[in-house]
Phi, psi and omega in degrees: 000133181280146177284137183262129178265151177298152180300153180303318181301318180295315178296319180296319180297317179295318179297315179294322178296316179297318179296320180296319179297316179296320180295314179297318179297318178295317179295320178297320177295316181294320180293318181292336179250016183289155180302325181292333182273317186207007185285157177289162181253133178290123183292336182281310185264341182078012180254157179290142178267155184286138175274153178283136178253133182302151178298138179092359180256125178277132179204149174252125181248126178249125180302150180296336181258020182303132178085357181259098183296328181296324180281316184294326185259359181287134179289137177298148179302133177098343179273106184289154177302145179071026174225159163250138187240157178213151185232159180266008175222159179292157176074026179059043180235170181088203180286137183249139171242156180214142178219165178214352184288153177276157176089193185278134177223139180269119182294341178296336178303326181247019182057041179248002180296141178063029181233343187289125179243326177222156184211152178217138182253109184247046177239164184276341180212161176088195179199169176227135178252129176269131189233154169259111189077181185285348186227348184269106182289133178256305179204164185220143170233151181186198183293332179285325180216093191291320188240148173226095184291342178207120181285357176060236182297338181263006178298129179079012181258337188293134176241342182219162170229149174230114179265123175270115181256124178250122181262000000 
């Protein structure tokens, strides 16, 4: 006699029910720890900073300045026109470095290897790619997306930059 398995519909229903329970639990955790509920406020921008969400919890995070073009495109204080700037802390804070040359540059020349956490592109054309080694791209800022307030998983990994100059 063959062993009988539960019908596919039943297994699918149990799987979807379990996923829904995990999603609701994750959202409740994220909402209770969301910046709007209890997060600290960034003294520079006046916006709530993102709270850390535990691994395995599904959550959607919307920046406090979502939809505000004036905030998203505003150059951070201290980054001069015609340079791309980078900082050793998130949110364009901490020690700042700035460069403007085209092509590959080694950040070790200025003791900046393994320190870049945020970056801003304040030039009229082109882009710059932050790299691990001379060829492995980590993240990029440019005229299409000027600022990166937090490099996330790649924070502190950059050893080189490559500026693409378009004339």
